[in-house]
C-alpha positions as CSV (number, residue, x, y, z in Angstrom):
1,M,-15.4,13.3,-7.3
2,I,-11.6,12.7,-7.2
3,N,-9.9,11.6,-10.4
4,R,-7.0,9.3,-9.8
5,E,-5.0,6.9,-11.9
6,I,-6.0,3.3,-11.3
7,K,-2.8,1.3,-10.8
8,F,-1.6,-1.6,-8.7
9,R,1.6,-3.1,-7.4
10,F,1.8,-6.7,-6.3
11,W,3.5,-8.5,-3.4
12,N,5.0,-11.7,-4.8
13,H,5.4,-14.5,-2.2
14,I,7.5,-16.6,-4.5
15,I,10.3,-14.1,-5.0
16,G,9.7,-12.1,-1.8
17,R,9.4,-8.7,-3.3
18,M,7.1,-6.1,-4.9
19,T,6.4,-6.4,-8.6
20,N,4.6,-4.1,-10.9
21,K,2.5,-4.4,-14.0
22,N,5.5,-4.4,-16.4
23,Y,7.1,-7.3,-14.6
24,L,3.9,-9.3,-14.7
25,L,3.4,-8.7,-18.4
26,S,7.0,-9.8,-19.1
27,E,6.5,-13.0,-17.1
28,I,2.9,-13.8,-18.2
29,H,4.3,-16.4,-20.7
30,D,5.9,-18.3,-17.9
31,E,3.7,-21.3,-16.9
32,D,5.2,-21.3,-13.4
33,V,3.6,-17.9,-12.5
34,N,0.9,-18.6,-9.9
35,F,-1.3,-15.5,-9.8
36,K,-2.9,-16.8,-6.6
37,L,0.3,-16.0,-4.8
38,L,0.3,-12.3,-5.9
39,I,-1.3,-9.9,-3.5
40,P,-2.6,-6.7,-5.3
41,M,-2.2,-3.4,-3.6
42,Q,-4.0,-0.5,-5.2
43,F,-2.7,3.1,-5.5
44,T,-4.8,5.3,-3.2
45,G,-4.4,8.5,-5.2
46,L,-2.6,10.0,-2.3
47,I,1.1,11.1,-2.0
48,D,3.2,11.6,1.1
49,K,5.3,14.7,2.1
50,N,8.1,13.4,-0.2
51,G,5.9,12.9,-3.2
52,V,5.9,9.1,-2.8
53,E,2.7,7.4,-4.0
54,I,0.7,5.7,-1.2
55,Y,-0.6,2.2,-1.8
56,E,-2.7,-0.1,0.3
57,G,-0.4,-1.8,2.8
58,D,2.0,1.1,3.0
59,I,3.3,1.9,6.5
60,L,3.2,5.6,7.3
61,K,4.9,7.7,9.9
62,T,2.4,10.3,11.1
63,S,2.5,13.1,13.7
64,S,0.7,10.7,16.1
65,G,2.8,7.6,15.4
66,I,2.9,4.7,12.9
67,G,-0.1,3.4,10.9
68,Y,-0.8,1.6,7.7
69,M,-3.1,2.1,4.8
70,V,-6.2,-0.1,4.5
71,F,-9.3,-0.1,2.3
72,D,-12.3,-0.1,4.6
73,N,-16.0,0.6,4.1
74,C,-15.5,1.9,0.5
75,G,-12.6,4.2,1.3
76,Y,-9.0,4.4,2.3
77,A,-8.1,4.9,5.9
78,I,-5.1,4.6,8.2
79,K,-5.1,1.9,10.8
80,S,-3.0,1.9,14.0
81,P,-1.2,-1.4,14.8
82,G,-3.0,-3.4,17.5
83,S,-6.2,-1.5,17.1
84,E,-9.5,-2.4,15.4
85,A,-10.2,1.3,14.7
86,V,-9.4,3.1,11.5
87,D,-9.1,6.8,10.9
88,Y,-10.5,8.4,7.7
89,E,-8.3,11.5,7.1
90,F,-8.5,14.3,4.6
91,S,-6.1,14.0,1.8
92,A,-4.1,17.0,3.1
93,F,-3.3,14.9,6.2
94,Y,-1.2,12.5,4.1
95,L,1.0,15.4,2.8
96,E,2.4,15.6,6.3
97,C,3.0,11.8,6.5
98,E,6.0,9.7,5.3
99,V,5.9,6.3,3.7
100,I,8.5,4.2,5.7
101,G,7.7,0.8,4.3
102,N,4.9,-1.7,3.7
103,I,3.3,-4.5,5.6
104,Y,5.0,-7.3,3.6
105,E,8.6,-6.1,3.4
106,N,8.7,-4.4,6.8
107,P,6.2,-6.1,9.1
108,E,8.5,-5.3,12.1
109,L,7.5,-1.7,11.8
110,I,3.9,-2.4,12.9
111,Q,4.6,-5.0,15.6
């Protein structure tokens, strides 16, 4: 059993950027906040070679190319652009990868 901190970040379509829990809590009094427009991305419990936390939707540079993190079949996996297949890797694999963006802020990286 792997213990990991449960945390999220959110893509906010309204302002076009990532937000975190602290931002959400400070804005919760605002009636204009539409939580349906926030896309949650959960922390995977993994870090890349630079110590950057890896979240769902992060784009990774790997030894075999570019992929992005997805939650699939009760686990986190890396998906290659243009493919239906996902690869379930050991956590040590991600220590050799680098987060280079995410699917919302940098969609051009996976097209």
